[in-house]
C-alpha positions as a Python dict, from the first residue, in 0.01 Angstrom:
ca = {
    (1, 'M'): (0, 0, 0),
    (2, 'D'): (84, 375, -60),
    (3, 'L'): (-161, 601, -247),
    (4, 'I'): (-40, 543, -601),
    (5, 'Q'): (-38, 173, -550),
    (6, 'R'): (-412, 191, -429),
    (7, 'I'): (-491, 379, -726),
    (8, 'S'): (-346, 135, -969),
    (9, 'A'): (-500, -159, -774),
    (10, 'E'): (-852, -13, -765),
    (11, 'Q'): (-859, 141, -1114),
    (12, 'Q'): (-1071, -120, -1274),
    (13, 'Q'): (-1330, -114, -983),
    (14, 'L'): (-1368, 268, -1040),
    (15, 'S'): (-1649, 416, -1242),
    (16, 'K'): (-1577, 563, -1595),
    (17, 'S'): (-1549, 909, -1480),
    (18, 'E'): (-1341, 831, -1172),
    (19, 'R'): (-1102, 628, -1388),
    (20, 'K'): (-1032, 939, -1604),
    (21, 'V'): (-909, 1107, -1275),
    (22, 'A'): (-711, 790, -1195),
    (23, 'E'): (-538, 792, -1525),
    (24, 'L'): (-460, 1166, -1501),
    (25, 'V'): (-305, 1113, -1154),
    (26, 'L'): (-121, 811, -1252),
    (27, 'H'): (27, 966, -1557),
    (28, 'D'): (139, 1293, -1383),
    (29, 'P'): (100, 1279, -1005),
    (30, 'E'): (291, 1634, -962),
    (31, 'T'): (2, 1793, -1171),
    (32, 'A'): (-257, 1682, -914),
    (33, 'I'): (-47, 1828, -619),
    (34, 'H'): (-49, 2171, -786),
    (35, 'R'): (-396, 2198, -926),
    (36, 'S'): (-720, 2295, -754),
    (37, 'I'): (-1015, 2052, -761),
    (38, 'A'): (-1178, 2259, -1033),
    (39, 'S'): (-869, 2262, -1254),
    (40, 'L'): (-806, 1883, -1205),
    (41, 'A'): (-1169, 1822, -1290),
    (42, 'S'): (-1135, 2028, -1601),
    (43, 'L'): (-829, 1838, -1711),
    (44, 'A'): (-986, 1513, -1657),
    (45, 'N'): (-1312, 1632, -1825),
    (46, 'V'): (-1527, 1526, -1528),
    (47, 'S'): (-1719, 1711, -1252),
    (48, 'E'): (-1570, 1834, -926),
    (49, 'P'): (-1811, 1597, -729),
    (50, 'T'): (-1648, 1306, -935),
    (51, 'V'): (-1297, 1418, -802),
    (52, 'N'): (-1416, 1415, -447),
    (53, 'R'): (-1589, 1070, -492),
    (54, 'F'): (-1263, 949, -637),
    (55, 'C'): (-1067, 1079, -339),
    (56, 'R'): (-1303, 923, -88),
    (57, 'R'): (-1291, 580, -274),
    (58, 'L'): (-921, 584, -182),
    (59, 'G'): (-986, 642, 187),
    (60, 'C'): (-906, 1019, 177),
    (61, 'K'): (-1122, 1272, 369),
    (62, 'G'): (-1143, 1486, 59),
    (63, 'Y'): (-929, 1653, -221),
    (64, 'P'): (-696, 1851, 37),
    (65, 'D'): (-632, 1517, 225),
    (66, 'F'): (-572, 1342, -110),
    (67, 'K'): (-320, 1585, -222),
    (68, 'L'): (-132, 1582, 116),
    (69, 'Q'): (-124, 1199, 108),
    (70, 'L'): (-16, 1210, -253),
    (71, 'A'): (276, 1458, -181),
    (72, 'Q'): (391, 1234, 107),
    (73, 'N'): (378, 937, -133),
    (74, 'L'): (596, 1125, -372),
    (75, 'A'): (843, 1213, -96),
    (76, 'K'): (1033, 905, -156),
    (77, 'G'): (1347, 892, -367),
    (78, 'T'): (1711, 935, -353),
    (79, 'P'): (1809, 903, 28),
    (80, 'F'): (1998, 1190, 187),
    (81, 'V'): (1987, 1416, -118),
    (82, 'N'): (1653, 1512, -252),
    (83, 'R'): (1367, 1280, -335),
    (84, 'H'): (1355, 1396, -693),
    (85, 'I'): (1726, 1353, -786),
    (86, 'E'): (1857, 1053, -973),
    (87, 'E'): (2221, 929, -1014),
    (88, 'S'): (2213, 1027, -1385),
    (89, 'D'): (2095, 1386, -1336),
    (90, 'N'): (2348, 1678, -1444),
    (91, 'V'): (2379, 1996, -1237),
    (92, 'D'): (2120, 2180, -1442),
    (93, 'E'): (1858, 1905, -1408),
    (94, 'L'): (1914, 1851, -1014),
    (95, 'T'): (1897, 2235, -973),
    (96, 'Q'): (1574, 2251, -1142),
    (97, 'K'): (1429, 1966, -963),
    (98, 'I'): (1527, 2125, -635),
    (99, 'F'): (1356, 2436, -724),
    (100, 'D'): (1037, 2251, -839),
    (101, 'S'): (1013, 2038, -535),
    (102, 'T'): (1071, 2335, -302),
    (103, 'L'): (795, 2533, -484),
    (104, 'S'): (574, 2217, -469),
    (105, 'A'): (627, 2179, -107),
    (106, 'L'): (566, 2541, -35),
    (107, 'S'): (237, 2522, -242),
    (108, 'I'): (111, 2231, -43),
    (109, 'A'): (207, 2400, 295),
    (110, 'R'): (26, 2711, 189),
    (111, 'Q'): (-303, 2520, 99),
    (112, 'S'): (-294, 2336, 421),
    (113, 'L'): (-199, 2637, 641),
    (114, 'D'): (-412, 2722, 945),
    (115, 'S'): (-357, 3095, 1030),
    (116, 'R'): (-498, 3070, 1376),
    (117, 'P'): (-180, 2944, 1543),
    (118, 'I'): (14, 3219, 1364),
    (119, 'S'): (-224, 3486, 1509),
    (120, 'S'): (-179, 3320, 1854),
    (121, 'A'): (186, 3329, 1824),
    (122, 'V'): (182, 3699, 1729),
    (123, 'D'): (-25, 3778, 2041),
    (124, 'A'): (224, 3589, 2258),
    (125, 'L'): (516, 3780, 2109),
    (126, 'V'): (363, 4126, 2166),
    (127, 'N'): (322, 4046, 2525),
    (128, 'A'): (648, 3871, 2576),
    (129, 'R'): (890, 3964, 2854),
    (130, 'K'): (1177, 3785, 2674),
    (131, 'I'): (1209, 3547, 2381),
    (132, 'A'): (1434, 3261, 2291),
    (133, 'F'): (1476, 3063, 1957),
    (134, 'F'): (1607, 2709, 2002),
    (135, 'G'): (1672, 2429, 1743),
    (136, 'F'): (1932, 2170, 1654),
    (137, 'G'): (2096, 2072, 1326),
    (138, 'A'): (1898, 2217, 1019),
    (139, 'S'): (1642, 2381, 1243),
    (140, 'A'): (1905, 2562, 1432),
    (141, 'S'): (1986, 2764, 1128),
    (142, 'V'): (1611, 2856, 1111),
    (143, 'A'): (1612, 2952, 1487),
    (144, 'H'): (1926, 3169, 1438),
    (145, 'D'): (1766, 3349, 1151),
    (146, 'A'): (1456, 3426, 1345),
    (147, 'Q'): (1665, 3581, 1632),
    (148, 'N'): (1867, 3771, 1398),
    (149, 'K'): (1548, 3949, 1261),
    (150, 'F'): (1407, 3990, 1607),
    (151, 'A'): (1729, 4158, 1725),
    (152, 'R'): (1602, 4473, 1561),
    (153, 'F'): (1318, 4496, 1800),
    (154, 'D'): (1294, 4625, 2164),
    (155, 'T'): (1211, 4284, 2331),
    (156, 'P'): (1507, 4092, 2462),
    (157, 'S'): (1562, 3783, 2248),
    (158, 'S'): (1823, 3510, 2217),
    (159, 'F'): (1929, 3223, 2020),
    (160, 'S'): (2116, 2885, 2118),
    (161, 'D'): (2190, 2571, 1978),
    (162, 'D'): (2368, 2462, 2297),
    (163, 'L'): (2191, 2223, 2506),
    (164, 'L'): (2332, 2351, 2840),
    (165, 'V'): (2246, 2720, 2752),
    (166, 'Q'): (1901, 2606, 2655),
    (167, 'R'): (1847, 2421, 2965),
    (168, 'M'): (1958, 2725, 3173),
    (169, 'W'): (1718, 2951, 2988),
    (170, 'A'): (1425, 2704, 3027),
    (171, 'I'): (1483, 2656, 3411),
    (172, 'N'): (1493, 3058, 3451),
    (173, 'S'): (1185, 3091, 3237),
    (174, 'E'): (878, 3260, 3373),
    (175, 'P'): (523, 3330, 3262),
    (176, 'N'): (529, 3588, 2972),
    (177, 'D'): (840, 3433, 2851),
    (178, 'V'): (817, 3291, 2495),
    (179, 'L'): (1020, 3004, 2369),
    (180, 'F'): (1019, 2902, 2005),
    (181, 'C'): (1118, 2544, 1958),
    (182, 'I'): (1190, 2463, 1591),
    (183, 'S'): (1200, 2106, 1469),
    (184, 'H'): (1052, 1959, 1161),
    (185, 'T'): (978, 1613, 1300),
    (186, 'G'): (919, 1738, 1662),
    (187, 'R'): (1102, 1403, 1767),
    (188, 'T'): (1442, 1552, 1903),
    (189, 'K'): (1455, 1424, 2254),
    (190, 'A'): (1681, 1716, 2384),
    (191, 'L'): (1447, 1979, 2243),
    (192, 'C'): (1135, 1813, 2393),
    (193, 'E'): (1307, 1814, 2734),
    (194, 'I'): (1386, 2167, 2714),
    (195, 'A'): (1027, 2253, 2591),
    (196, 'E'): (895, 2039, 2893),
    (197, 'I'): (1101, 2239, 3146),
    (198, 'A'): (989, 2577, 3013),
    (199, 'H'): (621, 2453, 2980),
    (200, 'E'): (619, 2349, 3351),
    (201, 'N'): (749, 2695, 3446),
    (202, 'G'): (438, 2845, 3267),
    (203, 'A'): (643, 2984, 2977),
    (204, 'C'): (465, 3011, 2653),
    (205, 'V'): (627, 2739, 2440),
    (206, 'I'): (569, 2771, 2057),
    (207, 'G'): (644, 2475, 1837),
    (208, 'V'): (723, 2529, 1474),
    (209, 'T'): (676, 2164, 1427),
    (210, 'A'): (470, 1863, 1323),
    (211, 'L'): (116, 1839, 1472),
    (212, 'D'): (81, 1548, 1717),
    (213, 'S'): (450, 1519, 1763),
    (214, 'P'): (627, 1451, 2106),
    (215, 'L'): (735, 1820, 2103),
    (216, 'S'): (375, 1934, 2036),
    (217, 'D'): (275, 1795, 2372),
    (218, 'F'): (474, 2065, 2559),
    (219, 'C'): (362, 2342, 2329),
    (220, 'R'): (98, 2591, 2394),
    (221, 'I'): (93, 2678, 2035),
    (222, 'V'): (183, 2461, 1730),
    (223, 'V'): (247, 2629, 1388),
    (224, 'S'): (278, 2342, 1140),
    (225, 'S'): (370, 2373, 781),
    (226, 'N'): (269, 1993, 689),
    (227, 'V'): (548, 1978, 433),
    (228, 'P'): (579, 1626, 305),
    (229, 'E'): (946, 1576, 353),
    (230, 'D'): (1105, 1272, 530),
    (231, 'T'): (1419, 1398, 706),
    (232, 'D'): (1495, 1061, 827),
    (233, 'Q'): (1593, 975, 490),
    (234, 'Y'): (1649, 1303, 305),
    (235, 'M'): (1850, 1614, 371),
    (236, 'P'): (1623, 1891, 511),
    (237, 'M'): (1543, 2128, 227),
    (238, 'A'): (1183, 2231, 155),
    (239, 'S'): (1090, 2190, 530),
    (240, 'R'): (1358, 2445, 628),
    (241, 'I'): (1230, 2676, 368),
    (242, 'A'): (880, 2646, 484),
    (243, 'Q'): (986, 2698, 844),
    (244, 'L'): (1166, 3027, 733),
    (245, 'V'): (849, 3147, 566),
    (246, 'L'): (628, 3077, 875),
    (247, 'I'): (870, 3269, 1087),
    (248, 'D'): (861, 3565, 841),
    (249, 'A'): (475, 3561, 852),
    (250, 'I'): (491, 3568, 1235),
    (251, 'I'): (750, 3862, 1267),
    (252, 'A'): (545, 4050, 1002),
    (253, 'G'): (231, 4006, 1199),
    (254, 'Y'): (406, 4105, 1518),
    (255, 'T'): (556, 4424, 1348),
    (256, 'L'): (213, 4526, 1229),
    (257, 'K'): (38, 4464, 1580),
    (258, 'R'): (302, 4689, 1754),
    (259, 'G'): (162, 4985, 1555),
    (260, 'P'): (299, 5293, 1367),
    (261, 'Q'): (522, 5411, 1627),
    (262, 'F'): (700, 5084, 1659),
    (263, 'R'): (756, 5080, 1280),
    (264, 'E'): (907, 5418, 1303),
    (265, 'K'): (1139, 5297, 1566),
    (266, 'L'): (1241, 5027, 1322),
    (267, 'A'): (1280, 5288, 1049),
    (268, 'R'): (1544, 5465, 1262),
    (269, 'V'): (1725, 5140, 1336),
    (270, 'K'): (1747, 5069, 974),
    (271, 'E'): (1866, 5436, 904),
    (272, 'G'): (2134, 5382, 1173),
    (273, 'L'): (2264, 5071, 1005),
    (274, 'K'): (2321, 5244, 662),
    (275, 'G'): (2673, 5340, 773),
    (276, 'S'): (2774, 4963, 782),
    (277, 'R'): (2735, 4926, 417),
    (278, 'F'): (2913, 5072, 113),
    (279, 'Q'): (2685, 5282, -85),
    (280, 'K'): (2542, 5151, -429),
    (281, 'S'): (2731, 5230, -731),
    (282, 'P'): (2520, 5440, -979),
    (283, 'D'): (2501, 5155, -1227),
    (284, 'S'): (2432, 4898, -965),
    (285, 'S'): (2074, 4753, -915),
    (286, 'S'): (2176, 4526, -614),
}
């Protein structure tokens, strides 16, 4: 029985105040995902402790856990497209739904984010001898984007979605080498095998992946977005955006930690690339 079904089934056993929360959630579950506990309590005209009791009555550890389970519950819809999209939706409706669902997923990811692995990843990058970004499928595009940004820096970096190239890099990896393995589910067998090889060589394997996944077993650092998206049934959308945001946060942290002189070097790189673009027209803002 999923969370919404449990709320419906137990509604009559709840206290009068808890029932107000249940009715609000059942009427508009998306609202609960976006609201703070104080905001939801105000909407239901109950106290914050009442909301917490309601969450625990449903078997949740607290309000954050309740929101995460609710979001995972809602991540069930039209297979292989997007959970919110229906057959009758026109282009305007489906576009709005994709934006809304992505913003919702990013909000959930932000609320459940643990910044400590991001800090550890930054430290590992600062001390890295060389860096690689690996992924397959949709995650490969995230890995490629990460390496494209890192190409501006002075630490050697590479990207590959070719299994043989990945295996050769992993076999030749050494301590102080950093390998980013990007996978939303963390269940891609080939990527797990590559991570295991690098891990056994003493390289620092950083997984942008799900906690407690098979891939995480071979990662020294796991950066998880906790995006409630079932990519077994739906096209990877929000999870991919969350991965890109996490990579951006790591790269920004790396840039700051390298100090002012490093940023001056980046400014020179940026200046040196100006010749590759046409100049903006006077009336252009793009």
